[in-house]
C-alpha atoms as a printed R data frame, in Angstrom:
    type eleno elety resid chain resno       x       y       z
1   ATOM     1    CA   MET     A     1  -5.093  15.912   9.513
2   ATOM     2    CA   ARG     A     2  -4.805  12.433   7.058
3   ATOM     3    CA   GLN     A     3  -7.779  10.102   8.283
4   ATOM     4    CA   ARG     A     4  -6.517   6.913   9.753
5   ATOM     5    CA   ASN     A     5  -8.614   4.566   7.110
6   ATOM     6    CA   SER     A     6  -7.933   6.721   4.128
7   ATOM     7    CA   LEU     A     7  -6.518   5.336   0.481
8   ATOM     8    CA   ARG     A     8  -2.751   6.449   0.751
9   ATOM     9    CA   ARG     A     9  -1.443   8.415  -2.228
10  ATOM    10    CA   ASP     A    10   0.107   5.581  -3.335
11  ATOM    11    CA   PHE     A    11  -2.595   3.977  -3.955
12  ATOM    12    CA   TYR     A    12  -3.539   6.747  -7.062
13  ATOM    13    CA   GLU     A    13   0.555   6.593  -8.103
14  ATOM    14    CA   ARG     A    14  -0.180   3.990 -10.795
15  ATOM    15    CA   ASP     A    15  -1.772   3.320 -14.034
16  ATOM    16    CA   THR     A    16  -4.928   5.246 -13.970
17  ATOM    17    CA   GLU     A    17  -7.032   2.738 -15.800
18  ATOM    18    CA   LYS     A    18  -5.739   0.136 -12.670
19  ATOM    19    CA   VAL     A    19  -7.276   2.561 -10.852
20  ATOM    20    CA   ALA     A    20 -10.167   3.477 -12.158
21  ATOM    21    CA   ARG     A    21 -10.439  -0.430 -11.490
22  ATOM    22    CA   ASP     A    22  -9.077  -0.709  -7.995
23  ATOM    23    CA   LEU     A    23 -11.659   2.041  -6.708
24  ATOM    24    CA   LEU     A    24 -14.896   0.505  -7.160
25  ATOM    25    CA   GLY     A    25 -16.053  -1.169  -3.629
26  ATOM    26    CA   THR     A    26 -14.135   1.870  -2.119
27  ATOM    27    CA   ILE     A    27 -16.063   4.007   0.115
28  ATOM    28    CA   LEU     A    28 -16.126   7.721  -0.565
29  ATOM    29    CA   ILE     A    29 -17.180   9.570   2.889
30  ATOM    30    CA   SER     A    30 -18.427  13.343   2.659
31  ATOM    31    CA   THR     A    31 -19.108  15.816   5.449
32  ATOM    32    CA   VAL     A    32 -19.180  18.566   3.723
33  ATOM    33    CA   GLY     A    33 -21.470  21.168   5.576
34  ATOM    34    CA   GLY     A    34 -21.391  19.123   8.858
35  ATOM    35    CA   HIS     A    35 -23.462  15.920   8.042
36  ATOM    36    CA   ARG     A    36 -22.007  12.642   7.139
37  ATOM    37    CA   VAL     A    37 -23.035  10.573   4.260
38  ATOM    38    CA   SER     A    38 -21.080   8.193   2.731
39  ATOM    39    CA   GLY     A    39 -21.371   5.337  -0.111
40  ATOM    40    CA   ARG     A    40 -19.508   2.471  -2.603
41  ATOM    41    CA   ILE     A    41 -18.411   3.631  -5.243
42  ATOM    42    CA   VAL     A    42 -19.920   1.245  -8.188
43  ATOM    43    CA   GLU     A    43 -18.830   2.807 -11.756
44  ATOM    44    CA   THR     A    44 -15.809   4.911 -12.507
45  ATOM    45    CA   GLU     A    45 -14.220   6.239 -15.630
46  ATOM    46    CA   ALA     A    46 -10.419   6.696 -16.712
47  ATOM    47    CA   TYR     A    47  -9.086  10.298 -18.464
48  ATOM    48    CA   ILE     A    48  -5.534   8.704 -19.001
49  ATOM    49    CA   GLY     A    49  -3.517  11.185 -20.174
50  ATOM    50    CA   PRO     A    50  -2.598  13.707 -22.872
51  ATOM    51    CA   HIS     A    51  -2.256  11.183 -25.247
52  ATOM    52    CA   ASP     A    52  -6.746  10.756 -24.468
53  ATOM    53    CA   PRO     A    53  -8.627  12.794 -26.443
54  ATOM    54    CA   ALA     A    54 -11.451  12.792 -24.143
55  ATOM    55    CA   SER     A    55  -9.579  14.289 -21.498
56  ATOM    56    CA   HIS     A    56  -9.837  18.266 -19.959
57  ATOM    57    CA   GLY     A    57  -5.514  17.607 -20.177
58  ATOM    58    CA   ALA     A    58  -6.144  16.169 -23.663
59  ATOM    59    CA   GLU     A    59  -2.949  17.911 -25.833
60  ATOM    60    CA   ARG     A    60  -4.745  19.914 -28.260
61  ATOM    61    CA   VAL     A    61  -5.647  22.085 -24.518
62  ATOM    62    CA   GLY     A    62  -3.352  22.164 -22.095
63  ATOM    63    CA   LYS     A    63  -2.761  23.484 -18.729
64  ATOM    64    CA   THR     A    64  -5.711  25.694 -18.270
65  ATOM    65    CA   LYS     A    65  -7.281  27.724 -14.886
66  ATOM    66    CA   ARG     A    66 -10.239  25.192 -15.026
67  ATOM    67    CA   ASN     A    67  -8.102  21.875 -15.106
68  ATOM    68    CA   THR     A    68  -4.981  23.276 -13.533
69  ATOM    69    CA   SER     A    69  -6.113  20.256 -10.413
70  ATOM    70    CA   MET     A    70  -5.699  17.737 -13.231
71  ATOM    71    CA   PHE     A    71  -2.345  18.478 -13.444
72  ATOM    72    CA   GLY     A    72  -1.535  18.426  -9.527
73  ATOM    73    CA   PRO     A    73  -0.229  15.343  -7.176
74  ATOM    74    CA   PRO     A    74  -1.904  12.048  -7.297
75  ATOM    75    CA   GLY     A    75  -4.772  11.578  -4.212
76  ATOM    76    CA   ILE     A    76  -6.176  14.811  -4.751
77  ATOM    77    CA   ALA     A    77  -9.849  15.781  -6.381
78  ATOM    78    CA   TYR     A    78 -10.423  17.783  -9.676
79  ATOM    79    CA   VAL     A    79 -14.060  19.273  -9.878
80  ATOM    80    CA   TYR     A    80 -14.974  20.734 -12.376
81  ATOM    81    CA   ARG     A    81 -18.827  22.117 -13.601
82  ATOM    82    CA   ILE     A    82 -20.482  20.397 -17.005
83  ATOM    83    CA   TYR     A    83 -23.052  22.595 -18.581
84  ATOM    84    CA   GLY     A    84 -23.227  24.903 -16.306
85  ATOM    85    CA   VAL     A    85 -24.814  23.257 -13.810
86  ATOM    86    CA   HIS     A    86 -23.201  20.390 -12.482
87  ATOM    87    CA   TRP     A    87 -19.842  19.452 -10.485
88  ATOM    88    CA   CYS     A    88 -18.201  16.574 -11.497
89  ATOM    89    CA   LEU     A    89 -15.922  14.629  -8.510
90  ATOM    90    CA   ASN     A    90 -12.528  13.169 -10.570
91  ATOM    91    CA   ALA     A    91  -9.673  11.706  -8.106
92  ATOM    92    CA   VAL     A    92  -6.117  12.517  -9.701
93  ATOM    93    CA   THR     A    93  -3.785   9.910 -10.829
94  ATOM    94    CA   HIS     A    94  -0.629   9.132 -12.432
95  ATOM    95    CA   GLU     A    95   2.199  11.729 -10.854
96  ATOM    96    CA   GLU     A    96   2.279  15.347 -10.927
97  ATOM    97    CA   ASP     A    97   2.039  17.385 -14.282
98  ATOM    98    CA   TYR     A    98   0.658  14.323 -15.682
99  ATOM    99    CA   PRO     A    99  -2.897  14.987 -16.053
100 ATOM   100    CA   ALA     A   100  -5.091  11.982 -15.955
101 ATOM   101    CA   ALA     A   101  -8.062  11.113 -13.298
102 ATOM   102    CA   VAL     A   102 -11.101   8.485 -12.529
103 ATOM   103    CA   LEU     A   103 -13.896  10.167 -12.975
104 ATOM   104    CA   ILE     A   104 -16.425   8.996 -10.420
105 ATOM   105    CA   ARG     A   105 -19.749   8.244 -11.140
106 ATOM   106    CA   ALA     A   106 -22.211   6.704  -9.259
107 ATOM   107    CA   VAL     A   107 -22.201   5.454  -6.024
108 ATOM   108    CA   GLU     A   108 -24.674   2.843  -3.357
109 ATOM   109    CA   PRO     A   109 -25.682   5.180  -0.228
110 ATOM   110    CA   ILE     A   110 -24.094   3.336   2.654
111 ATOM   111    CA   SER     A   111 -25.448   6.220   5.141
112 ATOM   112    CA   GLY     A   112 -26.856   9.744   5.448
113 ATOM   113    CA   ALA     A   113 -29.272   8.641   2.833
114 ATOM   114    CA   ASP     A   114 -32.038  10.932   4.210
115 ATOM   115    CA   VAL     A   115 -29.275  13.978   3.971
116 ATOM   116    CA   MET     A   116 -28.601  12.911   0.119
117 ATOM   117    CA   MET     A   117 -32.245  12.969  -0.585
118 ATOM   118    CA   GLN     A   118 -33.044  16.365   1.006
119 ATOM   119    CA   ARG     A   119 -30.028  17.350  -0.766
120 ATOM   120    CA   ARG     A   120 -31.316  15.959  -4.252
121 ATOM   121    CA   PHE     A   121 -35.307  16.810  -3.875
122 ATOM   122    CA   GLY     A   122 -35.697  18.860  -1.513
123 ATOM   123    CA   LYS     A   123 -37.023  18.235   2.430
124 ATOM   124    CA   GLY     A   124 -39.315  16.450   2.681
125 ATOM   125    CA   ALA     A   125 -39.516  14.482  -0.622
126 ATOM   126    CA   HIS     A   126 -38.810  10.658  -1.089
127 ATOM   127    CA   ALA     A   127 -37.172   9.244  -3.931
128 ATOM   128    CA   ARG     A   128 -36.011   5.159  -4.588
129 ATOM   129    CA   PRO     A   129 -32.143   4.887  -3.036
130 ATOM   130    CA   ARG     A   130 -31.050   4.286  -6.422
131 ATOM   131    CA   ASP     A   131 -31.726   7.924  -8.055
132 ATOM   132    CA   LEU     A   132 -29.510   9.450  -4.956
133 ATOM   133    CA   ALA     A   133 -26.196   8.944  -6.240
134 ATOM   134    CA   SER     A   134 -26.781   7.144 -10.131
135 ATOM   135    CA   GLY     A   135 -24.661   9.346 -12.119
136 ATOM   136    CA   PRO     A   136 -21.542  12.051 -11.412
137 ATOM   137    CA   GLY     A   137 -23.981  15.428 -11.039
138 ATOM   138    CA   LYS     A   138 -26.637  14.012  -8.857
139 ATOM   139    CA   LEU     A   139 -23.715  12.259  -6.691
140 ATOM   140    CA   ALA     A   140 -21.999  15.311  -6.161
141 ATOM   141    CA   GLN     A   141 -24.824  17.011  -5.167
142 ATOM   142    CA   ALA     A   142 -26.422  13.941  -2.450
143 ATOM   143    CA   PHE     A   143 -22.717  14.523  -1.266
144 ATOM   144    CA   ALA     A   144 -21.825  18.444  -1.413
145 ATOM   145    CA   ILE     A   145 -19.302  18.456  -3.597
146 ATOM   146    CA   ASP     A   146 -18.592  21.755  -5.644
147 ATOM   147    CA   GLY     A   147 -15.576  23.790  -6.468
148 ATOM   148    CA   ALA     A   148 -14.669  24.643  -3.091
149 ATOM   149    CA   CYS     A   149 -13.592  20.185  -3.145
150 ATOM   150    CA   ASP     A   150 -10.834  20.958  -6.223
151 ATOM   151    CA   GLY     A   151  -7.701  20.473  -5.243
152 ATOM   152    CA   HIS     A   152  -8.686  18.709  -1.820
153 ATOM   153    CA   ALA     A   153  -6.484  15.724  -0.773
154 ATOM   154    CA   LEU     A   154  -8.899  12.754  -0.657
155 ATOM   155    CA   ASP     A   155  -7.220  11.410   2.479
156 ATOM   156    CA   ARG     A   156  -8.502  13.785   4.980
157 ATOM   157    CA   ALA     A   157 -12.265  15.617   5.875
158 ATOM   158    CA   PRO     A   158 -14.106  17.091   4.356
159 ATOM   159    CA   LEU     A   159 -14.091  14.348   1.822
160 ATOM   160    CA   TRP     A   160 -12.160  10.876   1.318
161 ATOM   161    CA   ILE     A   161 -12.459   7.550   0.570
162 ATOM   162    CA   GLU     A   162 -11.427   4.421   2.403
163 ATOM   163    CA   PRO     A   163 -10.742   1.172   1.237
164 ATOM   164    CA   GLY     A   164 -13.910  -1.850   0.713
165 ATOM   165    CA   GLU     A   165 -14.744  -4.826  -0.214
166 ATOM   166    CA   ARG     A   166 -12.723  -5.904  -2.973
167 ATOM   167    CA   ILE     A   167 -14.266  -6.644  -6.092
168 ATOM   168    CA   ARG     A   168 -13.413  -9.815  -8.237
169 ATOM   169    CA   PRO     A   169 -11.963  -9.316 -11.757
170 ATOM   170    CA   ARG     A   170 -14.900 -11.410 -12.694
171 ATOM   171    CA   ASP     A   171 -17.292  -8.979 -11.274
172 ATOM   172    CA   VAL     A   172 -16.271  -5.921 -13.097
173 ATOM   173    CA   VAL     A   173 -17.698  -4.803 -16.587
174 ATOM   174    CA   ALA     A   174 -15.930  -2.603 -18.950
175 ATOM   175    CA   GLY     A   175 -17.224  -0.234 -21.643
176 ATOM   176    CA   PRO     A   176 -17.010   2.797 -23.390
177 ATOM   177    CA   ARG     A   177 -17.155   6.210 -21.720
178 ATOM   178    CA   ILE     A   178 -19.981   8.080 -21.902
179 ATOM   179    CA   GLY     A   179 -21.382  11.547 -22.739
180 ATOM   180    CA   ILE     A   180 -18.176  12.339 -24.864
181 ATOM   181    CA   THR     A   181 -17.525  12.757 -28.802
182 ATOM   182    CA   LYS     A   182 -13.798  11.900 -29.013
183 ATOM   183    CA   ALA     A   183 -12.867   7.716 -28.154
184 ATOM   184    CA   ALA     A   184 -15.954   7.411 -26.732
185 ATOM   185    CA   ASP     A   185 -15.370   3.645 -27.907
186 ATOM   186    CA   TRP     A   186 -12.120   3.209 -25.712
187 ATOM   187    CA   PRO     A   187 -13.101   0.552 -23.108
188 ATOM   188    CA   LEU     A   188 -12.457   3.363 -19.732
189 ATOM   189    CA   ARG     A   189 -15.872   3.171 -18.160
190 ATOM   190    CA   PHE     A   190 -15.659   0.741 -15.570
191 ATOM   191    CA   CYS     A   191 -19.031  -0.828 -13.323
192 ATOM   192    CA   ILE     A   192 -19.784  -3.373 -10.524
193 ATOM   193    CA   ARG     A   193 -21.591  -6.371 -12.739
194 ATOM   194    CA   ASN     A   194 -25.678  -6.239 -12.153
195 ATOM   195    CA   CYS     A   195 -25.148  -3.150  -9.571
196 ATOM   196    CA   GLU     A   196 -28.491  -1.248  -9.557
197 ATOM   197    CA   TYR     A   197 -27.042   1.710  -8.490
198 ATOM   198    CA   LEU     A   198 -25.459   2.732 -11.489
199 ATOM   199    CA   SER     A   199 -25.711   6.276 -13.705
200 ATOM   200    CA   ARG     A   200 -26.612   3.785 -16.708
201 ATOM   201    CA   ARG     A   201 -26.770   0.165 -17.288
202 ATOM   202    CA   HIS     A   202 -24.320  -1.657 -19.525
203 ATOM   203    CA   PRO     A   203 -25.453  -3.508 -22.380
Protein backbone atom coordinates (compact mmCIF):
# COMPACT_ATOMS: atom_id res chain seq x y z
CA MET A 1 0.00 0.00 0.00
CA ARG A 2 1.27 3.44 -0.93
CA GLN A 3 2.41 5.66 1.93
CA ARG A 4 0.10 8.66 2.04
CA ASN A 5 2.85 11.31 2.01
CA SER A 6 5.31 9.60 -0.32
CA LEU A 7 6.50 11.11 -3.59
CA ARG A 8 4.32 10.00 -6.47
CA ARG A 9 5.49 8.22 -9.60
CA ASP A 10 5.21 11.40 -11.70
CA PHE A 11 7.93 13.00 -9.55
CA TYR A 12 10.39 10.45 -10.93
CA GLU A 13 8.92 10.33 -14.43
CA ARG A 14 10.94 13.36 -15.54
CA ASP A 15 14.39 14.36 -16.74
CA THR A 16 16.90 12.58 -14.50
CA GLU A 17 19.00 15.66 -13.82
CA LYS A 18 15.92 17.54 -12.58
CA VAL A 19 14.93 14.63 -10.35
CA ALA A 20 18.45 14.54 -8.88
CA ARG A 21 18.23 18.23 -8.00
CA ASP A 22 14.69 17.97 -6.62
CA LEU A 23 15.49 14.98 -4.42
CA LEU A 24 17.70 17.27 -2.33
CA GLY A 25 15.80 18.10 0.84
CA THR A 26 13.38 15.17 0.56
CA ILE A 27 13.13 12.61 3.35
CA LEU A 28 14.27 9.00 3.00
CA ILE A 29 12.51 6.65 5.45
CA SER A 30 13.23 3.00 6.18
CA THR A 31 11.43 0.51 8.39
CA VAL A 32 13.51 -2.40 7.10
CA GLY A 33 14.25 -4.76 9.96
CA GLY A 34 11.47 -3.31 12.11
CA HIS A 35 13.25 -0.08 13.09
CA ARG A 36 12.25 3.30 11.68
CA VAL A 37 15.12 5.53 10.58
CA SER A 38 14.93 8.66 8.47
CA GLY A 39 17.16 11.32 6.98
CA ARG A 40 17.18 14.33 4.69
CA ILE A 41 18.75 13.67 1.30
CA VAL A 42 21.66 16.10 0.89
CA GLU A 43 23.67 14.63 -2.02
CA THR A 44 22.73 12.85 -5.25
CA GLU A 45 24.24 11.84 -8.60
CA ALA A 46 22.40 11.54 -11.90
CA TYR A 47 23.03 8.73 -14.41
CA ILE A 48 21.10 9.99 -17.38
CA GLY A 49 20.57 7.16 -19.85
CA PRO A 50 22.13 4.83 -22.41
CA HIS A 51 24.28 7.66 -23.80
CA ASP A 52 25.91 8.12 -20.36
CA PRO A 53 29.11 6.03 -20.48
CA ALA A 54 29.27 5.89 -16.67
CA SER A 55 25.80 4.41 -16.34
CA HIS A 56 25.18 0.74 -15.59
CA GLY A 57 22.66 0.93 -18.43
CA ALA A 58 25.06 2.41 -21.00
CA GLU A 59 24.63 1.26 -24.59
CA ARG A 60 27.76 -0.86 -24.45
CA VAL A 61 26.31 -2.79 -21.49
CA GLY A 62 22.64 -3.14 -22.34
CA LYS A 63 20.15 -4.87 -20.10
CA THR A 64 21.57 -7.52 -17.77
CA LYS A 65 20.45 -9.48 -14.73
CA ARG A 66 22.23 -6.97 -12.49
CA ASN A 67 20.72 -3.80 -13.94
CA THR A 68 17.19 -5.00 -14.79
CA SER A 69 15.56 -2.68 -12.26
CA MET A 70 17.19 0.31 -13.92
CA PHE A 71 15.01 -0.43 -16.97
CA GLY A 72 11.90 -0.65 -14.81
CA PRO A 73 9.16 1.92 -14.15
CA PRO A 74 10.15 5.26 -12.64
CA GLY A 75 9.93 5.44 -8.87
CA ILE A 76 11.36 2.03 -8.04
CA ALA A 77 14.65 1.30 -6.31
CA TYR A 78 17.70 0.11 -8.20
CA VAL A 79 20.01 -1.43 -5.60
CA TYR A 80 23.39 -2.90 -6.49
CA ARG A 81 26.58 -3.91 -4.72
CA ILE A 82 29.98 -2.33 -5.38
CA TYR A 83 33.35 -3.93 -4.66
CA GLY A 84 31.42 -7.00 -3.55
CA VAL A 85 30.79 -5.29 -0.22
CA HIS A 86 28.71 -2.08 -0.25
CA TRP A 87 25.10 -1.71 -1.36
CA CYS A 88 23.98 1.46 -3.13
CA LEU A 89 20.47 2.90 -3.45
CA ASN A 90 19.22 4.55 -6.65
CA ALA A 91 15.82 5.91 -7.62
CA VAL A 92 14.83 4.94 -11.17
CA THR A 93 13.72 7.89 -13.31
CA HIS A 94 12.56 9.04 -16.76
CA GLU A 95 10.40 6.28 -18.31
CA GLU A 96 10.20 2.51 -18.39
CA ASP A 97 12.80 0.75 -20.57
CA TYR A 98 15.01 3.86 -20.49
CA PRO A 99 17.90 3.13 -18.10
CA ALA A 100 18.32 6.24 -15.98
CA ALA A 101 18.53 6.65 -12.21
CA VAL A 102 19.65 8.88 -9.36
CA LEU A 103 22.19 7.57 -6.86
CA ILE A 104 21.39 8.69 -3.31
CA ARG A 105 24.86 9.54 -2.04
CA ALA A 106 24.29 10.99 1.43
CA VAL A 107 21.63 11.89 3.97
CA GLU A 108 21.50 13.97 7.14
CA PRO A 109 20.06 11.75 9.92
CA ILE A 110 16.73 12.90 11.34
CA SER A 111 15.45 9.98 13.42
CA GLY A 112 16.80 6.62 14.51
CA ALA A 113 20.42 7.77 14.81
CA ASP A 114 21.01 5.22 17.57
CA VAL A 115 19.88 2.41 15.26
CA MET A 116 22.07 3.74 12.45
CA MET A 117 25.00 3.90 14.87
CA GLN A 118 24.58 0.27 15.88
CA ARG A 119 24.22 -0.90 12.28
CA ARG A 120 27.29 1.01 11.18
CA PHE A 121 29.66 0.54 14.11
CA GLY A 122 28.24 -2.10 16.44
CA LYS A 123 26.51 -2.08 19.78
CA GLY A 124 27.72 0.57 22.21
CA ALA A 125 29.71 2.45 19.59
CA HIS A 126 29.81 6.23 19.32
CA ALA A 127 30.47 8.31 16.22
CA ARG A 128 29.69 11.74 14.88
CA PRO A 129 26.22 12.00 13.30
CA ARG A 130 27.83 13.18 10.06
CA ASP A 131 29.64 9.84 9.76
CA LEU A 132 26.48 7.72 9.82
CA ALA A 133 25.25 8.11 6.23
CA SER A 134 27.77 10.34 4.43
CA GLY A 135 28.28 8.09 1.42
CA PRO A 136 26.18 5.60 -0.54
CA GLY A 137 27.58 2.51 1.17
CA LYS A 138 27.29 4.04 4.64
CA LEU A 139 23.75 5.14 3.86
CA ALA A 140 22.67 1.68 2.77
CA GLN A 141 24.13 0.09 5.89
CA ALA A 142 22.54 2.69 8.19
CA PHE A 143 19.13 2.23 6.55
CA ALA A 144 19.44 -1.61 6.29
CA ILE A 145 19.18 -1.45 2.50
CA ASP A 146 20.40 -4.50 0.59
CA GLY A 147 19.62 -6.50 -2.53
CA ALA A 148 16.18 -7.42 -1.21
CA CYS A 149 15.17 -3.79 -1.81
CA ASP A 150 16.06 -3.94 -5.51
CA GLY A 151 12.94 -3.23 -7.57
CA HIS A 152 10.97 -2.01 -4.54
CA ALA A 153 8.50 0.84 -5.21
CA LEU A 154 9.75 3.90 -3.34
CA ASP A 155 6.27 5.03 -2.35
CA ARG A 156 5.58 2.29 0.20
CA ALA A 157 7.02 0.55 3.24
CA PRO A 158 9.55 -0.57 4.16
CA LEU A 159 11.50 2.04 2.14
CA TRP A 160 10.07 5.26 0.79
CA ILE A 161 10.75 8.96 0.11
CA GLU A 162 8.58 11.85 1.24
CA PRO A 163 8.63 15.56 0.35
CA GLY A 164 10.73 17.75 2.59
CA GLU A 165 12.09 21.26 2.67
CA ARG A 166 12.40 22.79 -0.79
CA ILE A 167 16.02 23.73 -1.47
CA ARG A 168 16.50 27.07 -3.21
CA PRO A 169 18.42 26.89 -6.51
CA ARG A 170 21.16 29.13 -5.09
CA ASP A 171 21.74 26.57 -2.32
CA VAL A 172 22.32 23.69 -4.75
CA VAL A 173 25.89 23.02 -5.90
CA ALA A 174 26.60 20.93 -9.01
CA GLY A 175 29.94 19.31 -9.76
CA PRO A 176 31.73 16.24 -11.15
CA ARG A 177 30.61 12.76 -10.18
CA ILE A 178 32.72 10.66 -7.80
CA GLY A 179 34.32 7.23 -8.06
CA ILE A 180 33.93 6.72 -11.81
CA THR A 181 36.36 6.85 -14.71
CA LYS A 182 34.05 7.60 -17.64
CA ALA A 183 32.40 11.04 -17.97
CA ALA A 184 33.54 11.86 -14.44
CA ASP A 185 33.69 15.55 -15.29
CA TRP A 186 30.00 15.78 -16.20
CA PRO A 187 28.45 18.11 -13.56
CA LEU A 188 25.82 15.64 -12.39
CA ARG A 189 26.57 15.44 -8.67
CA PHE A 190 24.24 17.68 -6.68
CA CYS A 191 24.69 18.78 -3.07
CA ILE A 192 23.20 21.19 -0.58
CA ARG A 193 25.67 24.03 -0.23
CA ASN A 194 27.82 24.04 2.92
CA CYS A 195 26.22 20.85 4.25
CA GLU A 196 28.40 18.91 6.71
CA TYR A 197 26.83 15.54 5.89
CA LEU A 198 28.18 15.15 2.36
CA SER A 199 30.29 12.19 1.27
CA ARG A 200 32.88 14.64 0.02
CA ARG A 201 32.98 18.41 0.09
CA HIS A 202 32.83 20.34 -3.12
CA PRO A 203 36.04 22.15 -4.06
